[in-house]
Backbone bond lengths (Angstrom), bond angles and torsions (degrees), N, CA, C in turn:
res aa  C-N    CA-C-N  psi(-1)  N-CA   C-N-CA  omega(-1)  CA-C   N-CA-C  phi
1 X - - - 1.427 - - 1.520 107.90 -
2 X 1.306 114.38 129.59 1.448 120.27 -174.61 1.517 113.71 -85.25
3 X 1.306 113.93 -179.38 1.462 120.96 -178.13 1.530 112.08 -64.04
4 X 1.326 116.71 -35.51 1.473 119.76 -179.97 1.524 110.65 -61.12
5 X 1.338 116.92 -40.97 1.465 121.15 178.66 1.522 110.34 -59.00
6 X 1.343 116.64 -46.52 1.457 119.85 -176.20 1.529 111.53 -72.47
7 X 1.319 117.96 -31.85 1.466 120.58 175.26 1.522 109.93 -66.22
8 X 1.335 116.42 -43.29 1.468 119.67 177.23 1.523 110.87 -61.53
9 X 1.316 116.39 -42.17 1.463 120.47 -179.97 1.527 110.55 -63.97
10 X 1.333 116.94 -39.81 1.455 121.35 176.61 1.523 110.83 -61.32
11 X 1.321 116.01 -45.96 1.469 120.08 -179.63 1.522 112.07 -67.57
12 X 1.326 116.90 -36.24 1.467 120.38 178.15 1.523 111.61 -66.52
13 X 1.309 117.55 -24.86 1.460 120.89 176.26 1.528 110.89 -88.82
14 X 1.329 117.18 -40.74 1.456 121.18 -172.51 1.515 115.63 -76.47
15 X 1.310 117.07 -41.14 1.475 119.79 -175.96 1.537 111.87 -65.75
16 X 1.344 119.22 -49.78 1.472 117.40 177.96 1.527 112.75 -63.69
17 X 1.328 116.27 -35.70 1.458 119.00 178.67 1.519 110.76 -64.61
18 X 1.322 117.43 -41.97 1.462 119.97 176.17 1.525 110.78 -60.99
19 X 1.330 116.37 -42.61 1.464 119.72 179.75 1.532 111.05 -60.93
20 X 1.319 116.54 -41.58 1.467 120.13 179.04 1.527 110.62 -65.61
21 X 1.322 116.92 -47.65 1.460 120.07 -178.96 1.532 111.96 -65.33
22 X 1.324 117.01 -38.40 1.469 119.88 177.78 1.530 110.64 -67.25
23 X 1.329 117.04 -38.11 1.467 120.55 177.59 1.522 110.91 -64.61
24 X 1.320 117.10 -38.81 1.465 120.36 177.45 1.525 110.00 -62.48
25 X 1.315 116.52 -44.56 1.467 119.77 177.96 1.529 110.99 -61.65
26 X 1.323 116.22 -40.39 1.466 120.36 -179.15 1.523 110.78 -66.50
27 X 1.354 117.36 -42.26 1.459 120.70 179.53 1.529 111.98 -67.44
28 X 1.338 116.33 -29.09 1.458 119.89 176.58 1.522 111.31 -72.64
29 X 1.316 116.51 -15.43 1.453 120.35 -179.14 1.516 113.16 95.64
30 X 1.312 116.24 5.33 1.464 120.56 178.61 1.520 108.40 -89.52
31 X 1.304 116.14 113.55 1.465 118.97 -179.79 1.522 111.63 -122.23
32 X 1.330 115.88 21.19 1.460 118.71 178.01 1.523 109.84 -76.02
33 X 1.294 115.27 153.64 1.466 121.52 179.67 1.529 111.02 -60.07
34 X 1.314 117.15 -37.34 1.459 121.62 -178.81 1.526 111.98 -62.55
35 X 1.331 116.68 -34.66 1.464 119.99 179.68 1.525 110.92 -66.09
36 X 1.304 117.64 -40.00 1.460 120.89 179.44 1.534 111.18 -73.84
37 X 1.319 116.75 -33.33 1.463 119.41 175.20 1.524 109.77 -66.05
38 X 1.318 116.42 -40.44 1.460 120.75 176.74 1.534 110.70 -61.62
39 X 1.321 117.18 -42.16 1.471 120.79 177.43 1.526 110.67 -62.15
40 X 1.321 116.51 -40.35 1.467 120.53 179.10 1.522 111.37 -66.18
41 X 1.314 117.02 -41.83 1.467 120.47 179.79 1.520 110.51 -64.44
42 X 1.329 117.63 -45.36 1.461 120.56 179.08 1.522 111.47 -64.51
43 X 1.324 117.16 -36.99 1.468 120.27 177.39 1.526 110.41 -65.35
44 X 1.336 117.57 -41.52 1.467 121.14 178.11 1.525 111.31 -64.07
45 X 1.316 116.53 -42.63 1.463 120.26 179.63 1.524 110.72 -63.54
46 X 1.327 116.90 -48.94 1.463 120.65 -178.05 1.526 111.43 -64.72
47 X 1.323 117.59 -43.05 1.463 120.72 178.48 1.519 111.01 -65.59
48 X 1.316 117.12 -36.29 1.462 120.90 176.92 1.518 111.98 -63.98
49 X 1.329 116.54 -44.10 1.465 120.24 178.02 1.522 110.23 -63.71
50 X 1.325 117.14 -44.94 1.458 121.70 179.46 1.526 111.34 -59.94
51 X 1.316 117.22 -47.48 1.457 121.74 -177.68 1.526 111.16 -68.99
52 X 1.314 117.47 -42.27 1.457 120.55 178.87 1.526 111.05 -62.03
53 X 1.326 117.11 -42.39 1.462 120.52 179.47 1.518 110.90 -63.14
54 X 1.316 117.48 -44.18 1.466 120.52 178.38 1.525 111.18 -64.68
55 X 1.323 117.07 -41.09 1.464 121.26 178.62 1.525 111.15 -63.39
56 X 1.346 115.92 -43.82 1.455 119.95 179.70 1.529 111.85 -63.64
57 X 1.328 116.25 -41.29 1.467 119.73 176.93 1.530 110.44 -62.86
58 X 1.307 116.71 -40.76 1.461 120.65 179.29 1.523 110.59 -65.16
59 X 1.323 117.47 -46.05 1.466 121.39 -178.15 1.524 112.47 -65.01
60 X 1.317 117.50 -39.13 1.455 121.61 -178.07 1.520 112.86 -88.70
61 X 1.322 117.21 2.19 1.467 123.21 -179.62 1.518 111.11 54.97
62 X 1.321 116.17 43.02 1.463 121.06 178.11 1.515 109.31 -80.84
63 X 1.298 116.18 147.93 1.453 121.38 -179.39 1.529 110.45 -70.23
64 X 1.313 115.29 125.09 1.459 121.79 179.68 1.521 106.59 -159.17
65 X 1.317 117.17 118.96 1.461 120.33 -175.65 1.534 111.81 -59.16
66 X 1.314 117.08 -44.24 1.465 119.96 -179.75 1.518 110.96 -66.36
67 X 1.332 116.72 -40.90 1.465 120.73 -179.30 1.527 111.10 -66.65
68 X 1.334 116.15 -38.66 1.459 119.81 -179.41 1.524 111.40 -65.94
69 X 1.327 117.28 -39.01 1.460 119.17 179.40 1.527 110.90 -68.55
70 X 1.320 117.11 -37.10 1.463 120.79 177.41 1.526 110.03 -66.49
71 X 1.323 116.64 -44.62 1.466 120.62 -179.50 1.524 110.73 -63.76
72 X 1.326 117.24 -40.77 1.468 120.87 179.32 1.522 110.91 -64.80
73 X 1.321 117.04 -45.46 1.463 119.60 -179.73 1.525 110.53 -66.97
74 X 1.329 117.63 -35.07 1.457 121.46 178.22 1.530 110.21 -65.29
75 X 1.324 116.28 -44.77 1.453 120.65 179.44 1.527 111.16 -64.20
76 X 1.339 116.19 -42.80 1.464 120.24 178.97 1.527 111.28 -63.09
77 X 1.299 116.23 -41.03 1.470 121.27 -178.33 1.516 111.21 -65.91
78 X 1.335 117.05 -42.25 1.450 120.51 -175.08 1.525 113.41 -90.83
79 X 1.301 118.27 -9.80 1.465 120.99 177.68 1.522 110.55 -74.73
80 X 1.318 117.35 -24.29 1.463 122.14 -177.95 1.514 111.89 -76.02
81 X 1.316 117.97 -18.01 1.466 121.14 -176.25 1.507 111.49 -77.36
C-alpha cells in the first residue's frame, strides 16, 4: 500500500474527527479561534496515532481483522491492473 493510501486513510480519520470536535466547541458556546485550533490539533494527533498504528500492523503483518480486510480489498483492486 502506497503513500496515497495512507494519506487518504489519515484524512478519512482526521477530517470527521475535526468536524466532531469543532461542533462540540460550537455547541459549548466557544467560538474563539483558539478553540478551533485546539480541535484541529487534537484531530491531527488522534488521526496520526490511528494511521500509524494501522501502518505498523500492516508492515509487521500483525493479525488484525480490519487490517486484513483492507489489505485483501487493496490486493484485489490492484491485482486487476
